[in-house]
C-alpha positions as CSV (number, residue, x, y, z in Angstrom):
1,X,-10.6,4.7,-17.3
2,X,-9.6,7.1,-20.0
3,X,-8.4,10.1,-17.9
4,X,-5.5,8.4,-16.2
5,X,-2.2,10.5,-15.7
6,X,0.5,9.8,-18.2
7,X,3.0,8.6,-15.6
8,X,0.7,5.9,-14.1
9,X,1.1,2.2,-14.4
10,X,-2.2,2.0,-16.3
11,X,-0.9,4.3,-19.0
12,X,2.2,2.2,-19.3
13,X,0.2,-0.9,-19.7
14,X,-1.9,0.8,-22.4
15,X,1.2,1.8,-24.2
16,X,2.7,-1.7,-24.1
17,X,-0.5,-3.2,-25.2
18,X,-0.8,-0.9,-28.2
19,X,2.8,-1.5,-29.2
20,X,2.3,-5.3,-29.2
21,X,-1.1,-5.5,-30.8
22,X,-1.8,-2.3,-32.7
23,X,-5.1,-1.9,-30.8
24,X,-6.3,0.2,-27.9
25,X,-6.3,-1.7,-24.6
26,X,-9.8,-2.6,-23.3
27,X,-8.7,-5.1,-20.7
28,X,-5.5,-4.5,-18.7
29,X,-5.5,-7.9,-16.9
30,X,-3.3,-9.4,-19.6
31,X,-0.3,-7.4,-18.4
32,X,0.4,-8.0,-14.7
33,X,2.2,-5.8,-12.2
34,X,4.8,-7.5,-10.0
35,X,5.1,-6.6,-6.3
36,X,8.1,-8.5,-5.0
37,X,11.5,-9.8,-6.2
38,X,11.4,-7.0,-8.8
39,X,15.1,-7.2,-9.6
40,X,14.6,-10.8,-10.7
41,X,11.0,-11.1,-11.9
42,X,10.7,-7.6,-13.5
43,X,8.3,-4.8,-12.7
44,X,5.6,-6.1,-15.1
45,X,5.1,-9.4,-16.9
46,X,2.8,-11.1,-19.4
47,X,2.2,-14.5,-20.8
48,X,2.9,-14.4,-24.6
49,X,0.4,-17.1,-25.7
50,X,-1.6,-15.6,-28.6
51,X,-4.7,-17.7,-27.6
52,X,-4.7,-15.9,-24.2
53,X,-4.3,-12.5,-25.8
54,X,-7.2,-13.1,-28.2
55,X,-9.5,-13.4,-25.1
56,X,-8.9,-9.7,-24.2
57,X,-9.0,-8.3,-27.7
58,X,-12.2,-6.7,-29.0
59,X,-10.7,-6.5,-32.5
60,X,-9.6,-9.5,-34.4
61,X,-5.9,-10.0,-34.9
62,X,-4.9,-10.1,-38.5
63,X,-1.6,-12.1,-38.5
64,X,-0.3,-15.0,-40.4
65,X,-1.3,-18.5,-39.4
66,X,2.2,-19.3,-38.1
67,X,1.8,-16.8,-35.2
68,X,1.5,-18.7,-31.9
69,X,2.4,-15.9,-29.5
70,X,2.0,-12.1,-29.2
71,X,5.7,-11.5,-29.9
72,X,5.4,-13.1,-33.3
73,X,2.2,-11.0,-33.9
74,X,4.1,-7.9,-33.0
75,X,7.0,-8.8,-35.3
76,X,4.4,-9.4,-38.1
77,X,2.7,-6.0,-37.8
78,X,6.0,-4.2,-37.3
79,X,7.8,-6.1,-40.1
80,X,9.2,-3.0,-41.8
81,X,10.5,-1.6,-38.6
82,X,12.1,-4.8,-37.3
83,X,13.7,-5.9,-40.6
84,X,16.2,-3.0,-40.2
85,X,17.5,-4.5,-37.0
86,X,20.5,-6.8,-36.7
87,X,20.0,-10.5,-37.5
88,X,18.8,-11.6,-34.1
89,X,15.8,-13.8,-33.2
90,X,12.3,-12.5,-33.3
91,X,11.9,-12.2,-29.6
92,X,14.9,-10.0,-29.2
93,X,13.8,-7.8,-32.1
94,X,10.4,-7.2,-30.4
95,X,12.1,-6.5,-27.1
96,X,14.4,-4.0,-28.7
97,X,11.5,-2.3,-30.5
98,X,9.6,-2.1,-27.2
99,X,12.5,-0.6,-25.3
100,X,13.1,1.9,-28.2
101,X,9.4,2.9,-28.3
102,X,9.3,3.5,-24.5
103,X,12.0,6.2,-24.8
104,X,9.2,8.6,-25.7
105,X,7.0,7.4,-22.7
106,X,7.0,8.9,-19.2
107,X,7.9,5.4,-17.8
108,X,10.7,3.9,-19.8
109,X,11.6,0.2,-20.2
110,X,15.2,-0.7,-19.9
111,X,15.2,-4.5,-20.3
112,X,12.9,-7.4,-21.4
113,X,13.5,-11.1,-20.7
114,X,11.7,-14.4,-21.3
115,X,11.6,-16.4,-18.1
116,X,9.6,-19.6,-17.6
117,X,7.2,-18.7,-20.4
118,X,6.8,-15.2,-19.0
119,X,7.9,-12.0,-20.7
120,X,9.4,-9.9,-17.8
121,X,9.7,-6.1,-18.2
122,X,12.2,-4.0,-16.2
123,X,11.7,-0.3,-15.9
124,X,14.5,2.4,-16.1
125,X,14.5,3.1,-12.4
126,X,16.3,6.5,-12.0
127,X,14.1,8.2,-14.6
128,X,10.9,6.6,-13.2
129,X,11.8,7.6,-9.6
130,X,12.5,11.2,-10.6
131,X,9.3,11.4,-12.6
132,X,7.0,10.0,-9.9
133,X,8.5,11.8,-6.9
134,X,8.5,15.1,-8.8
135,X,4.8,14.6,-9.6
136,X,3.8,13.6,-6.1
137,X,5.7,16.6,-4.5
138,X,4.1,19.0,-7.1
139,X,0.5,17.7,-6.8
140,X,0.5,17.0,-3.1
141,X,-3.0,16.3,-1.8
142,X,-4.4,16.3,-5.3
143,X,-2.1,13.5,-6.4
144,X,-4.2,10.5,-7.6
145,X,-7.2,12.6,-8.5
146,X,-8.5,12.0,-12.0
147,X,-10.0,14.6,-14.3
148,X,-13.8,14.6,-14.5
149,X,-15.6,11.8,-16.3
150,X,-18.7,13.9,-16.6
151,X,-20.7,11.0,-15.2
152,X,-23.0,11.2,-12.2
153,X,-23.5,8.5,-9.6
154,X,-25.5,8.3,-6.4
155,X,-25.1,5.9,-3.5
156,X,-27.6,5.3,-0.7
157,X,-27.9,2.6,1.9
158,X,-30.8,0.8,3.6
159,X,-30.2,0.5,7.4
160,X,-30.3,-3.0,8.9
161,X,-33.3,-2.9,11.4
162,X,-31.7,-5.7,13.6
163,X,-28.1,-4.7,13.8
164,X,-26.7,-1.2,14.4
165,X,-23.2,-2.3,13.7
166,X,-24.3,-3.7,10.3
167,X,-26.0,-0.4,9.5
168,X,-22.8,1.4,10.5
169,X,-20.8,-0.8,8.1
170,X,-23.2,0.0,5.3
171,X,-22.8,3.7,6.0
172,X,-19.0,3.4,6.1
173,X,-19.0,1.5,2.8
174,X,-21.1,4.2,1.3
175,X,-18.9,7.0,2.6
176,X,-15.6,5.5,1.5
177,X,-17.1,4.6,-1.9
178,X,-18.2,8.2,-2.5
179,X,-14.6,9.5,-1.7
180,X,-13.1,6.9,-4.1
181,X,-15.6,7.7,-6.9
182,X,-14.8,11.4,-6.4
183,X,-11.1,10.6,-6.9
184,X,-11.9,8.6,-9.9
185,X,-13.5,11.7,-11.5
186,X,-17.2,10.9,-10.9
187,X,-19.7,13.5,-9.8
188,X,-21.2,12.0,-6.6
189,X,-24.9,13.2,-6.3
190,X,-26.5,13.7,-3.0
191,X,-29.9,13.3,-4.6
192,X,-31.0,10.1,-6.4
193,X,-29.9,10.3,-10.1
194,X,-30.4,7.8,-13.0
195,X,-27.2,6.0,-12.0
196,X,-28.1,5.1,-8.4
197,X,-26.8,2.2,-6.2
198,X,-28.4,1.1,-3.0
199,X,-26.4,-0.8,-0.4
200,X,-28.3,-3.3,1.7
201,X,-27.7,-6.3,3.9
202,X,-30.8,-7.9,2.4
203,X,-30.8,-9.6,-1.0
204,X,-34.5,-9.0,-1.6
205,X,-35.5,-5.4,-1.6
206,X,-37.6,-3.3,-3.9
207,X,-35.7,-0.7,-6.0
208,X,-36.6,1.6,-8.8
209,X,-35.6,0.8,-12.4
210,X,-32.7,3.3,-12.2
211,X,-31.5,2.0,-8.9
212,X,-29.2,-1.1,-8.6
213,X,-29.1,-3.2,-5.5
214,X,-25.7,-4.0,-4.0
215,X,-25.8,-6.6,-1.2
216,X,-23.3,-6.4,1.6
217,X,-22.4,-8.8,4.4
218,X,-23.6,-8.3,8.0
219,X,-21.4,-7.9,11.1
220,X,-21.2,-11.1,13.1
221,X,-20.3,-12.0,16.6
222,X,-17.2,-14.3,16.3
223,X,-18.3,-16.4,19.3
224,X,-21.8,-17.2,18.1
225,X,-21.1,-16.8,14.3
226,X,-24.5,-15.0,14.0
227,X,-25.4,-11.5,13.2
228,X,-24.5,-9.1,16.1
229,X,-27.8,-7.6,17.2
230,X,-27.2,-6.3,20.7
231,X,-23.9,-4.4,20.6
232,X,-24.3,-0.8,19.7
233,X,-21.7,1.4,17.9
234,X,-21.2,3.5,21.0
235,X,-20.6,0.5,23.2
236,X,-18.2,-1.1,20.7
237,X,-16.2,2.2,20.5
238,X,-16.1,2.3,24.3
239,X,-14.8,-1.3,24.4
240,X,-12.1,-0.5,21.9
241,X,-11.1,2.7,23.9
242,X,-10.7,0.5,27.0
243,X,-8.4,-1.8,25.1
244,X,-6.3,1.2,23.9
245,X,-6.0,2.4,27.4
246,X,-4.8,-1.0,28.5
247,X,-2.2,-0.8,25.8
248,X,-1.2,2.7,26.9
249,X,2.3,1.7,28.0
250,X,3.0,-0.6,25.1
251,X,4.6,-0.1,21.7
252,X,2.5,2.5,20.0
253,X,0.9,4.8,22.5
254,X,2.4,7.1,25.1
255,X,-0.5,9.2,26.3
256,X,-1.2,9.7,30.0
257,X,-3.9,7.6,31.5
258,X,-7.1,9.6,32.2
259,X,-10.9,9.4,32.1
260,X,-11.5,7.2,29.0
261,X,-14.2,9.7,27.7
262,X,-12.0,12.8,28.0
263,X,-9.4,12.0,25.4
264,X,-10.4,12.8,21.7
265,X,-7.2,11.1,20.5
266,X,-8.2,7.8,22.1
267,X,-11.8,8.1,20.8
268,X,-10.6,8.9,17.2
269,X,-8.1,6.0,17.4
270,X,-10.9,3.6,18.5
271,X,-13.4,4.8,15.8
272,X,-10.7,4.6,13.1
273,X,-9.7,1.1,14.2
274,X,-13.3,-0.1,14.0
275,X,-13.9,1.6,10.6
276,X,-10.8,-0.1,9.2
277,X,-11.8,-3.4,10.7
278,X,-15.3,-3.3,9.0
279,X,-13.9,-2.1,5.7
280,X,-10.9,-4.5,5.4
281,X,-13.2,-7.4,4.4
282,X,-14.8,-7.5,1.0
283,X,-18.2,-5.8,1.3
284,X,-20.1,-8.8,0.0
285,X,-18.7,-10.9,2.9
286,X,-19.7,-10.8,6.5
287,X,-17.3,-9.4,9.1
288,X,-16.7,-11.3,12.4
289,X,-15.8,-9.1,15.4
290,X,-14.5,-9.9,18.9
291,X,-16.9,-8.1,21.2
292,X,-14.5,-8.6,24.2
293,X,-11.3,-6.6,24.8
294,X,-9.3,-9.8,25.5
295,X,-7.9,-11.3,22.4
296,X,-8.4,-8.2,20.3
297,X,-5.5,-8.1,17.9
298,X,-6.7,-5.2,15.7
299,X,-4.7,-2.8,17.9
300,X,-1.4,-4.7,18.0
301,X,-1.0,-6.4,14.7
302,X,0.9,-5.0,11.7
303,X,-2.2,-4.6,9.6
304,X,-4.3,-2.3,11.9
305,X,-4.7,1.4,12.2
306,X,-2.4,1.9,15.2
307,X,0.5,0.4,13.3
308,X,-0.3,2.5,10.3
309,X,-0.5,5.7,12.2
310,X,2.6,4.8,14.2
311,X,4.6,4.6,10.9
312,X,3.0,7.7,9.6
313,X,4.2,9.5,12.7
314,X,7.6,8.0,12.3
315,X,8.0,9.4,8.8
316,X,6.8,12.8,10.1
317,X,9.3,12.7,12.9
318,X,12.2,12.0,10.6
319,X,11.3,14.9,8.3
320,X,10.8,17.2,11.3
321,X,14.2,16.2,12.7
322,X,15.8,16.9,9.3
323,X,14.2,20.3,9.1
324,X,15.4,21.2,12.6
325,X,18.9,19.9,11.8
326,X,19.2,22.3,8.8
327,X,19.2,25.3,11.1
328,X,22.1,24.1,13.2
329,X,24.2,22.9,10.3
330,X,23.7,19.2,10.9
331,X,22.0,18.6,7.5
332,X,22.2,20.3,4.1
333,X,19.4,22.5,2.7
334,X,17.1,20.6,0.4
335,X,17.9,21.4,-3.2
336,X,15.1,21.9,-5.7
337,X,13.4,18.5,-6.4
338,X,14.1,18.9,-10.1
339,X,17.9,19.0,-9.4
340,X,18.0,15.9,-7.1
341,X,20.0,12.9,-8.3
342,X,17.5,10.0,-7.6
343,X,19.9,7.4,-9.1
344,X,21.4,7.1,-5.6
345,X,18.2,5.4,-4.4
346,X,19.6,2.0,-5.4
347,X,18.4,0.0,-2.4
348,X,15.9,-2.7,-3.4
349,X,13.5,-1.8,-0.6
350,X,13.6,1.8,-1.7
351,X,12.5,0.8,-5.2
352,X,9.7,-1.4,-3.8
353,X,8.5,1.5,-1.7
354,X,8.5,3.8,-4.7
355,X,7.1,1.3,-7.3
356,X,4.5,-0.5,-5.2
357,X,3.2,2.4,-3.1
358,X,4.1,5.8,-4.5
359,X,3.5,4.7,-8.1
360,X,1.0,2.1,-7.0
361,X,-1.3,4.6,-5.2
362,X,-3.2,5.6,-8.4
363,X,-3.6,1.9,-9.3
364,X,-5.0,1.1,-5.8
365,X,-7.6,3.9,-6.2
366,X,-8.6,2.5,-9.6
367,X,-8.9,-1.0,-8.2
368,X,-10.9,0.1,-5.2
369,X,-14.1,0.5,-7.2
370,X,-14.3,-1.4,-10.5
371,X,-16.9,-0.5,-13.1
372,X,-16.4,-3.2,-15.7
373,X,-17.6,-5.9,-16.4
374,X,-19.8,-5.2,-13.3
375,X,-19.8,-2.6,-10.5
376,X,-17.7,-3.7,-7.6
377,X,-16.8,-1.9,-4.4
378,X,-13.5,-3.0,-3.0
379,X,-12.3,-0.9,0.0
380,X,-10.3,-3.9,1.2
381,X,-7.8,-3.0,-1.6
382,X,-7.1,0.3,0.0
383,X,-6.8,-1.3,3.5
384,X,-4.3,-3.8,2.2
385,X,-2.4,-1.1,0.4
386,X,-2.0,0.9,3.6
387,X,-1.0,-2.2,5.7
388,X,1.6,-3.4,3.1
389,X,3.0,0.1,2.7
390,X,3.6,0.4,6.5
391,X,5.0,-3.1,6.8
392,X,7.5,-2.5,4.0
393,X,8.5,0.9,5.5
394,X,8.9,-0.6,8.9
395,X,11.3,-3.2,7.5
396,X,13.2,-0.5,5.6
397,X,13.4,1.8,8.7
398,X,14.9,-0.9,10.9
399,X,17.5,-1.7,8.3
400,X,18.5,1.7,7.0
401,X,19.8,4.8,8.9
402,X,18.1,7.6,7.0
403,X,19.5,10.7,8.8
404,X,23.3,10.6,8.4
405,X,24.7,13.7,10.1
406,X,28.4,14.5,9.6
407,X,28.8,12.4,6.4
408,X,29.0,14.9,3.6
409,X,29.7,12.2,1.0
410,X,26.2,10.8,1.8
411,X,24.4,14.1,1.5
412,X,23.1,13.4,-2.0
413,X,21.6,10.1,-0.8
414,X,20.2,11.8,2.3
415,X,18.4,14.5,0.2
416,X,17.0,11.9,-2.2
417,X,15.7,9.8,0.8
418,X,14.1,12.9,2.4
419,X,12.2,13.6,-0.8
420,X,11.2,9.9,-1.0
421,X,9.8,10.2,2.6
422,X,8.0,13.4,1.7
423,X,6.3,11.6,-1.2
424,X,5.4,8.6,1.1
425,X,4.0,11.0,3.6
426,X,1.7,12.5,1.0
427,X,0.6,9.0,-0.1
428,X,-0.2,8.1,3.5
429,X,-2.1,11.4,4.1
430,X,-4.1,11.0,0.9
431,X,-4.9,7.4,1.6
432,X,-6.0,8.0,5.2
433,X,-8.2,10.9,4.0
434,X,-10.2,8.3,2.0
435,X,-11.1,6.7,5.3
436,X,-11.7,10.2,6.8
437,X,-8.8,9.6,9.2
438,X,-6.3,12.4,9.9
439,X,-2.6,11.5,9.8
440,X,-0.6,12.2,13.0
441,X,2.8,13.8,13.5
442,X,3.5,12.0,16.8
443,X,2.2,9.1,18.9
């Protein structure tokens, strides 16, 4: 998309692509984003093979016949610029020119290496952290929202006559898709418009010329491996609520046991869990559900909604305790975010939280609905994003003591970490809102 913020990964990929080729980027898949072992493998990487690069270029590369990789092509088109550099090999010259060019970009590159036929790019962490956290704190709930594309789109769904749960899945896919499209800058029409898409569990349905069919998988009973046709949404929610009550005294929940129908928190948790369960699988595939409460791991694993909300509440509790500690002198007042020294966030887990999830949020939104080469709805991308974020934060929380009262020499790190948590809280709130799930401050 063309209206991506300047400090997004997509913008950085476009800038790298243009520097190396001299052309606008039409396919970002050539430059990949790393998610783990970033200090070793770099934050981004690409394969230099010129043959590979030619497959994503609309324009023909005009370089000499001796060029076999994209680095040689870059050296060829930037000959006048590179010839003024010291007498070093071509690869190093191109790396230096890329680092130099990035000094004018919002996200700067500090190092490039060639490892196992991969070009690995390392970002300048302190400036990147400052830029992205400042932006998230400033934009708040609007962070991740693109400017208008001035394009209309309409989604409808055809209920499944045999399966109420399948119909609910279709409706959930429609609802989350509309919220993602809205964030991507599309105008979502409530009435049928020329750019219309109908979701259906049937592959053969009649549609108008302006309406495209999008086939989604049904909800199956895991025991029979057939479409679930008897269980209603209401009964399934009730079953899930019973399971939550049974887990009442376990890890995540501390509510008092009462009439199962009287607690809106339990009902909301059950509905959110089921919604997440039905959306976590690629829409074109079927979803298998366990209709019995025994053996239901959706409430206890580290990928489900209870675990996600538990970690959301954990972050809120840390921020609340910090704010309370300011008044009694335990913790320092927060300085203006512009004045914070984020270079003290030097822990590798902190960088992975910031890079993969605070910076990665916009990319996750972009990848959740793809428009080229074909229209694809991918809510499972957002589900995985939320799960991975909370898994990483849980590991970080167990290892790092964030609130360090009485250690004035650690105050600068404490303030930087609180701002990081505030940014993570915004990301979690914004992502949960896509599912129409409200974040919680305690559990």
